[in-house]
Every structure is written in structure tokens, then in C-alpha cells.
N, C-alpha and C positions, 0 to 999 in steps of 0.2 A: 561630475559624480559627487555624491554626498560623502563627506568625511566625518569622522568622529574622533574626538580626543579622549573617549572614555578609557578608563583603566581596565586592565585584564580582569575578567570576572564580574564586572558591573554590567548594568543594563541601560540601554538608551532611553527606555520609557517613551518611545515614539507614540503619537496618536495612532489609533487603529487605521484610520484613513490617511495615509501619507504616501509620498512618492516611493519611499523604500518598500512599503507593503505592496503597492501596485506593481512594482518591478518584480518582487518575489512571486506574486500571483501570476503575472504574465509569463514569467520564466517557467513556473510549474505547469501552467496550462498548456503551453506549446510543447514542452518536453513530454508530458504525459500523453498528449494527443498523438505525438509522433511515436511514442512507445507502442501504443495500441494499434495505430495504423500500420506500423512496421510488422507487428505480429500477423495481422490479416494478410499483408503482402507476402510474408514468409510462408503462411499456410497455403496461399494461392500458388506459390512456387513449387512446394513439395507435392501438392495435388496435381499440378500440371505435368509433373514428372512421374505420375502414377505411384507416388510414395505416401499415400494418405496415412499409413501406419506411423509415419514419423511425426505427425501433428502433435501428439502428447509430449514428444521429446522436445519440441520447441519451447514449451513452458518450462520444462526441466532445464534447458540450456540457459534460460533467463534467470531461474531461481538459484541454481547451484552457485553462481558467483557471489550471491548474497551470503551464502553459508561459508564458502571457502575464504572469502575476503573479509569476513567480519572482524578478525583480529586487527586488520590494518586500516580499514576505511574510516573507522571512528577516530583513530589517531591522526589520520590525514585531515579529517574535517576540523579537528581541534588544533592542529599544528599550523594551519594557514587561515587567512581570512575566508570565511565560509562562502562569501559571494564568489571569490576566485575559484574555490574548489568546485562550485556549481558550474562555473564557466568551463573549466577544464573537462568536467564530467560530460557536459553536453557536447563538447568537441569529440570526446571518445565515442559517444553515441552516434554522432554524425559520421565518424569514420566507419562504424559498423553498418550504417545504412548505405554508405558509399560502397562498402565491400559487397553487400547484397546486390546492389545495382550492377556491380562489375562481374557478377556470376560466382562469387565465392559461395561455398556450401552454406545454405541458409542456417543450419544449426550453429556453425562457427560464427557467422555474421550476427545472428541474433544473440548469441552468447557474448559477443563483444559489446553489443548494446546493453546486455545484462551487467557487464562489468562497469560500464558507465553509470548505469542505474544504481548499482551497489555503492559506488563512490558518491553519487548525488544525494541519496536518501538521508544519511546522517547530517549532511550540510543543510539541506533544504528545511528540515524540521528543527535542527539545532539552532539555526540562525534566528528563529522566532523568539527563543528564550533570551537572546541577546538584544533583540529589538524591542520587546514588550515586557512589561511587568506582569505579575501574577493576576492583577485585576482584569486584564483583557486577553490573557494568554489563551484561554479556552475559546474565546470568540475568534482570535487570530487563527487557531487550529481549525475552527469550523469553516472559516473562509478558505483556508488551504484545502480542506477536504472537499468543500463545494467546488472549488476550481478543478480539483483532480477528477471528481466524478463527472462533471460536465465535459472535461477533456476526454475521459474514457468513452462517453457516449458519442461525442463528435468524432473521435478517432476511429472507433469501430465502424460507424456509419460511413464516414468519408473514405476510410481505408477499403471497406468492402466495395463501395461504388467505384473508386479509382481502379482497384484490382480487377473488377469485372470489365472495365473499359480498356485499361492499358496499364500493364505493370510498370512501364517506363514512367508514366505520369504518377503512379503510386510512389515509386522511389523518389521522384522529384519533389512530391508533396511532403514526404517524410523528411527529406534533407532540408527543405525550406523551413519546416517547423522547428527542427533542431537549430537551424541558423537563427531563427527569430528568438528562440529560448536563450541562446548564447548572447544575442544582442541585448535582451532584457536584463541579463545578469550584470551588464556593465553599469546599470543604474541602481544596483543594490548598494546600500551604505557600506563603506569600507570599514568594517569592524576589526578590532584587534583579534588576533588568534587567542583562543582560550588556553592553549598549551604550546607556546612557541618554541620551547626547548626540547621538543620531542626528538628522540633518537630512533631512526628506522632500522632497527636490527630485528630480523624476522623472529628469531626465537624469543627475544625479549618482548616483542610485541604480542606474541602468542601468550606468553606468561602474563603480560599485563592485561590482555583481554580476558583471560580466565579469572584474574584477580578482580577485574571490573564486573564480570558476570557474577562472581561470588558476592562481591560487595552489594550489588544491586539486589540480589536475592535475599540478602540479610536485611535490607531496608523494607519494612512492611508496605510502604506506599509504592516503591519501585517494583517489588514482587507482585503486588496486586495489578499494577499496570501491565507488566510483562506477560503475566499469565492471561489476563483478560484480552489484550490485543492479539495474543497468539491464538487463543480460541476463536476470536472473531475472524481473523484472516484465514485460518485453517478451515473454518466452516464455510467461509465465502467461496473459496476455490472449489471446495467439494460440492457446494450447492450449484455452482456453474456447470460442473460436469454432470451432476445428477439430473439437472433439468433436461439435458439432451436425451436421457433415458426415460424420464418421467412424462414429458409432453406426449410422445407417441402412445404411451401406455394409458395415461389418464385422460388426455384430451383427444386422442385418435387423430393427431395432426403430425404429419411426418416430415414437414419441411424443417430447414435449419433456421429460418427467420423467426419463428415463434419463440423458441427458447432464447434466442438473442434478444428479442423484444422484452421478454419477461425479465431477463437480466437488466435491461434498461429500466424496467419498473423498479427493480431493487435499487438501482442507482438513484432514481428519483427519490425513493424512500430514504436513502442514506442522506441525501441533501436536506430533506425535511427534518430528519433526526438530528443532523449536525446543527441546523438552525435552532431547533428546540434546546439542544444542549447549551448553545451559546447564550440563550436567554434565561435558562432555568438552572444551569449547573455551573458552579465555580469550583476552584480547588478547595475551598472551605467546606463545601457540601458534596464532594466528588462521589460519595457513596450512592448518591441518587442514580448514578450511571448503572448500577446493578439492576435497576428496574428493567432497562432495555435488555440487558444480558439475560435475565431470567425469563423474559418473554420470547427470546429467540427460539428456544427449544420447542415450546408448544406451537409456535407459528410454523416451524418446519414440520412438526408432527402432523399438523392439520393438512398438509399437502396430500396425505394419503386419502383424504375424504373429499377432495375437490375434483370435479369433473367438468367444470365450466370455465371457459377462457376468461370471462369477466371476473369471476371469483378468484381465479388464479392471479390476475393482474392486481386486484385489491390486496390479496395475501402477500404478493411479492413486494408491494409498496410498504405494507406493514412490517415485513421482515427487514427491509432496508431501513425503515425508520427506527426500529428497535436497535439495529446495528449501529446506526449513526449516533443515537443517544448514548450507546454503550462505549464506542471506541474513541470518539473525539475527546471527551474529558480525560480518558486514560492516557491518551497521547500527551495531552498538556501536562498531566501529573508527572509522567516520566521525564519530560523535558525539564520541568522545574526542579525535580529532585536530582536529575543528572547534572544540570547546570551548577548546582550547589555542591556536588560531590566529585564526580569523575569527569565532568565536562559533558555538555549536551551531545556532542558528536559521538563520544565513546558510548554514551547511554543509548543513542539511537542505533549504533552499530550492534550492540548487544540485543536490542529490540528486533532488528532485522534478522539476526541470527535465529532468535527464538521463534519469530513469526514464520520464517521460511522453513525452518525445521518442522514446525507445526503443520505447514501446508503439505510437506512431503508425507508426514505421518497420517494426516486426515485422508489424503488422497489414496494412500496405500491401504488404509482400512476400508475405504469405500470400494476400491478396486478388488480387494479380497472378497467383500460381500457380493459384488456383482459376479466375480469369478466363481463363487460358490453357488450361483444360480438364484440368489434372492431377487424377487420381483421389485420393480421400482417403488411400489407403494410400501412394501415391507422395509426397503432400504430407507425410505424417508421417515418411517416410524422409528426405526432403530437409530437413525441419525439424530432425530429430534430428541429422543430420550437421552442419547449420549450428550448432546449439548446441554440439556436441562441438568443432567448429573454434574457435568463439569462446572457449569456456572453456579449450580447450587452449592457445590463444595467450596467454590471460590467465595461466595457470599457468606457461607457458614464460617470460614476461617477469617474473613474480613471483619465480621462482627463478634468474633470470639473475644472474651475479656483477656486483656494483656496479662 
């Protein structure tokens, strides 16, 4: 395993293509693949018991740990070498998959996987700012996002295929992927902890988290990143739910595979947008990311006028590309600012809190609209206008004279 003698707070400045980066990408790929395959397996379990109404709660069980543990996981990521935190997190996920295989309540088992994911996230992104300098940090994030999106696609497809054939094989596949992720973690450079003197007192950690939240929101760059990424992920989760209502209404297709395939098209677009961001945007010109954000609203708005599957696929790729161009540079910006202030792990924990709170808010607004009887086309228009308003306000304040 690689060792480093770097001092706390410094950066390794590794080349983008290095054994350390390949290890991080492999760990992220297998871990994200297993997360998504595990969700499909959990859905299959609750449906097999005639409890399809619990399916939305599975996503809640995964998201809630990100919010509740936000004051603690960032401190954990900065108190220990991040590669080791990633290793332990994958083992926690593995235990959740094993619990599911042993017949534990799927909500509890997938919630345990969510706990591991909440621990994992600040470490997996925070480690990039310790490994790479600002010149390549956006490209490193683009590679991480690309690995994640491919893993999501493969995880959903593989999980669905395995669950249809054998839940036992689905569980085995999920556990094997978590095991491979843990193994890849062993080859990540052994970096020094950013905050090795951390004291794990719950109340003090909550106060420290609130102070970190306040500090980041006072920093214009960090605030820009937090608000932008929260809008992106809140809208992404809502779009996924909206497609299952929009496809039957607009395309007159009633299967579940078509909306899933359209989400796959969004993922392809995100990869393209992430690649474009790596080539065109650096931290020095990060405001260019706003172009992608401002185009998201009109693209979602356009869903109301699409009635062709081919046009829908093209529009989904475009939506994903706008999102990738928007979110990847903002992730890099927050990591760099967090690394210089409160530690990248703490910054990413604050980001997870904001993003997951945004997911719950956006989904609640969408649920209220559907509950009030709004048609899918009307909901997409309203959602697109809401996105345009949010990102327009964000751009306005970003360019406001100091």
C-alpha cells in the first residue's frame, strides 16, 4: 500500500492517472453498484410480501441517516485516514446486505446500508482534495461522478435481473460487490487525518456541525456550491419519481422499464456533462457551471410538450448533461474551500445534510402537487419553472457586486 509523509493539511498532488486514483474509482464503482442493486433487491422483497406501499419508504430509510448523522460523519472522515473510513463504511454496508439476506426487515437492513453510505460519502469526496491540487480537482471529480453513474446503471440493471431470477443470487452479488469495494480501499494512499485530535462528544459535535454549517454559508463560494448541489440532487430525485407518472400520461406506455430506461438516459447525459465540465471548467472560472443549472429548468419544462419516446430520450440526455455540467464543478469548489477551512470531510457532511434535506423537501412538494390532483404535464411545467426560479436567484446573487 502507498504511504505518504505529507503533513496535515497539505496535498499529495498526485497525477490524475495513478494507482491511488484507480483504487478510489474502483472502490466507488463497486460500492455504488451494490447500493443500487441492494435497493432493487429490497424493492423485490417488499413487493413479494404484498407491501408495495413501502417502496417509497426504502428511499427514506436510506436518506434519513445522511441527515441524522451529518454532525458526526464529517468529523469521523477528518479524524482518521479517509481510506480507512471508506473501508469501515463498506463493511457496514456489507453487514446491511447480509442482514437483508438473513431475512431482517428490508427497511432496517437498507437503513443500515444508508448508515454506511452516510459515513462513506464525506470520506470518498474529501480524499480527492488531499490527493489532487486545484488544477486537476474538477477532472478528478468528473472521473468520480462518471464512475458513480456507470455503477448506478449497472447496479440497477444487474440488480433487477438477479432479483427476477433469484433473490439469493441478488444478495450474493451485492455482498460480493461490497467485498470488492472494501478490498480496493486497501490500495488507497494512507493519508494523514485532517483533524486527528477530534473529540467525539455528541453535543459538542452537533454544535461544531452547526458552526461548520454557518461558516460555510458565510463563505460565498461554499454557499454557492451548497445551494447549487442541493438544488441538483433535490430535482434529480423528484425527476425520477415524476417519470413514473409522466411516461404513462405522455407516452401511453405503462411498463416500469421505460421510465427506468429514461433515467438511464439521464445518467448518460450526466457522464457527458461531467466530461465537458472537466475540459471546460476549472475553479478559476467555476461560474460557467451556472449555464448548466439555468438550462435545467427549461429542459424539464419541455417535458410537458414531448409525446415521442425518441424525443424523450434526447431530452433526458440533455437534462443529464446540464446537470453534470452544473454539479461536478460545484462539488470540486466545495471540497477545495472545505479543505482550506473546516476540513473536506466536515464540508462534505454539511453538503450531504443540505442535499438530503433538499431531496425530502422537493419530493414533498411534488407529492403535494400530485396529491392535489395536478396532471403529470402540469407538474413538469411547475417543476421546471421552480427549478428555473431557484437557479436564476442563485445566479443573480452569485453575480451581484460585493
